[in-house]
C-alpha positions as CSV (number, residue, x, y, z in Angstrom):
1,X,133.1,101.2,97.9
2,X,130.9,103.2,100.3
3,X,128.4,105.7,99.9
4,X,125.9,108.2,101.4
5,X,122.4,109.2,101.4
6,X,122.5,113.2,100.5
7,X,119.4,114.7,101.2
8,X,119.9,117.4,98.7
9,X,120.2,114.8,95.7
10,X,117.5,112.3,94.4
11,X,115.0,110.5,97.0
12,X,117.6,107.3,97.8
13,X,120.4,108.3,95.9
14,X,123.8,107.0,96.9
15,X,127.1,108.5,96.0
16,X,130.5,107.1,96.5
17,X,133.2,108.0,99.3
18,X,136.7,105.8,99.7
19,X,135.9,104.9,103.6
20,X,133.7,106.1,106.6
21,X,137.0,107.4,107.8
22,X,136.9,110.0,104.6
23,X,133.2,110.6,105.4
24,X,133.8,111.6,109.2
25,X,136.7,113.7,107.6
26,X,134.2,115.4,105.5
27,X,131.1,116.1,108.3
28,X,133.4,116.1,111.4
29,X,133.6,113.7,114.3
30,X,130.9,115.8,116.2
31,X,128.0,115.6,113.7
32,X,124.8,114.5,114.8
33,X,124.6,112.3,111.2
34,X,125.9,109.1,111.0
35,X,126.3,106.6,108.9
36,X,124.1,103.4,108.8
37,X,124.8,100.0,106.9
38,X,122.5,98.8,104.4
39,X,121.5,94.9,105.8
40,X,125.1,93.5,105.2
41,X,126.4,95.5,102.1
42,X,128.7,98.1,102.2
43,X,126.2,101.0,101.1
44,X,125.7,103.4,103.8
45,X,123.5,106.3,104.6
46,X,123.2,109.4,106.8
47,X,121.0,109.7,109.3
48,X,120.3,113.3,111.6
49,X,119.5,112.1,114.8
50,X,118.2,116.0,115.5
51,X,115.5,115.3,113.3
52,X,111.9,114.4,114.5
53,X,111.3,110.8,115.7
54,X,107.8,109.2,115.5
55,X,105.9,106.0,116.8
56,X,102.5,104.7,115.8
57,X,100.7,102.6,118.0
58,X,96.6,101.3,118.6
59,X,97.6,102.0,122.2
60,X,97.4,104.9,124.5
61,X,101.1,105.5,125.5
62,X,103.6,108.0,127.7
63,X,106.5,106.0,127.3
64,X,108.0,103.3,124.8
65,X,109.4,100.2,125.9
66,X,112.8,99.2,125.1
67,X,112.8,97.4,121.5
68,X,109.9,99.6,120.3
69,X,109.9,100.4,116.5
70,X,110.5,104.7,116.0
71,X,110.9,106.5,112.2
72,X,111.7,109.8,111.2
73,X,108.8,109.2,108.5
74,X,105.9,110.6,109.9
75,X,103.2,108.8,107.4
76,X,104.9,105.5,108.2
77,X,104.6,105.9,111.6
78,X,101.1,106.7,111.1
79,X,100.4,104.0,109.1
80,X,102.0,101.5,111.9
81,X,99.4,102.9,114.4
82,X,96.9,101.0,112.1
83,X,98.8,97.5,112.8
84,X,99.3,96.3,109.4
85,X,100.7,93.2,108.4
86,X,101.6,94.5,105.2
87,X,103.2,97.8,104.2
88,X,103.8,98.7,100.5
89,X,105.7,101.7,99.6
90,X,105.9,103.1,96.2
91,X,108.3,106.0,95.1
92,X,107.8,107.9,92.1
93,X,110.4,110.5,90.8
94,X,109.3,112.8,87.6
95,X,110.0,115.9,86.4
96,X,107.8,119.0,86.0
97,X,107.1,121.1,82.6
98,X,109.3,123.7,84.0
99,X,112.0,121.0,84.7
100,X,111.8,120.8,88.6
101,X,112.2,117.4,89.7
102,X,109.6,116.2,92.2
103,X,109.3,112.8,94.4
104,X,106.0,111.3,95.5
105,X,105.1,108.3,97.8
106,X,102.1,106.5,98.4
107,X,102.2,104.2,101.3
108,X,99.3,101.4,101.3
109,X,98.6,98.9,103.9
110,X,96.2,96.9,105.1
111,X,95.6,98.1,108.9
112,X,92.3,98.5,109.8
113,X,92.9,100.1,113.6
114,X,92.1,103.6,114.4
115,X,95.3,104.7,116.4
116,X,97.8,107.3,117.9
117,X,100.6,109.2,116.4
118,X,103.3,110.3,118.9
119,X,106.6,112.0,118.4
120,X,109.7,111.0,120.8
121,X,109.5,113.2,123.4
122,X,113.2,113.5,123.8
123,X,116.5,113.7,122.5
124,X,117.9,110.5,120.5
125,X,121.5,110.1,120.6
126,X,123.5,107.6,119.0
127,X,123.5,104.4,121.2
128,X,119.6,104.6,121.8
129,X,118.6,103.1,118.5
130,X,119.9,100.5,115.8
131,X,118.6,100.1,112.6
132,X,115.4,97.4,112.7
133,X,117.7,94.0,111.6
134,X,114.7,92.6,109.8
135,X,113.2,95.5,108.3
136,X,112.0,95.2,104.7
137,X,112.0,98.6,104.3
138,X,114.2,101.3,102.8
139,X,117.3,101.2,105.0
140,X,117.1,103.8,107.3
141,X,113.1,104.0,108.1
142,X,112.4,101.6,111.0
143,X,114.5,101.8,114.2
144,X,114.5,100.1,117.3
145,X,115.4,101.3,121.2
146,X,117.7,100.3,123.0
147,X,115.9,102.2,125.8
148,X,112.6,103.5,127.1
149,X,111.9,107.0,125.4
150,X,109.1,109.2,126.4
151,X,106.6,109.9,123.9
152,X,104.2,113.1,123.1
153,X,100.4,112.2,121.5
154,X,100.6,114.4,118.0
155,X,97.0,113.0,118.0
156,X,94.4,110.2,116.8
157,X,94.8,108.8,113.5
158,X,91.9,106.9,111.6
159,X,92.4,104.3,108.3
160,X,92.0,105.8,105.1
161,X,90.6,104.1,102.1
162,X,92.7,105.1,98.9
163,X,95.5,103.5,101.5
164,X,94.1,100.3,101.8
165,X,95.3,97.6,99.9
166,X,92.9,95.4,97.9
167,X,92.5,91.6,98.0
168,X,94.2,91.3,94.5
169,X,97.3,94.1,95.8
170,X,98.1,91.9,98.9
171,X,98.1,88.6,96.4
172,X,100.4,90.4,94.3
173,X,102.8,91.7,97.3
174,X,102.9,88.4,98.7
175,X,103.8,86.5,95.2
176,X,106.5,89.4,94.4
177,X,107.9,88.9,98.2
178,X,107.9,84.8,98.0
179,X,109.9,85.1,94.9
180,X,112.6,87.5,96.1
181,X,112.8,86.3,99.8
182,X,112.1,89.6,100.9
183,X,109.1,88.9,103.6
184,X,110.0,89.7,107.1
185,X,108.2,90.5,110.2
186,X,107.8,94.2,109.4
187,X,105.8,94.0,106.5
188,X,106.4,94.2,102.8
189,X,108.0,96.8,101.0
190,X,106.4,97.3,97.2
């Protein structure tokens, strides 16, 4: 069984399709969306390469090297600009009094370095990137580049005290990761 991420549905929801071929029949061979794997499972998700890609770094850059990490999540790129060793993302789904579904995301981390937020300054094509093989983030959040890519500076970044993990939260995340075996070089997903 395969599935795809539908942006019109709740955050992270997957629905079933019979096969990748049936998906391509539905969206078309030339669609800018592509299926990506989910850490070796048969679940897949759509990614629109036309959407904006970001990179966060403590360094002033004009070009990203091959093997650099990029994401379509602007907040996550901003957090990565602070050089965190641990990142925790909490997603909360709720229903308002009017019955409207809303999704909120809170990112916390242990980074302390001010940095820079960049937009990828050229078109990203299918062969230019691939999913980060050791990411502990939700599938499709972290990508590695297959070639150098030009970047455009959006602005400087400063750490936000409300986003800083406490020592107790760090210990809890490390215990949770040790139990689940979900620790990786890119951080922890809380």
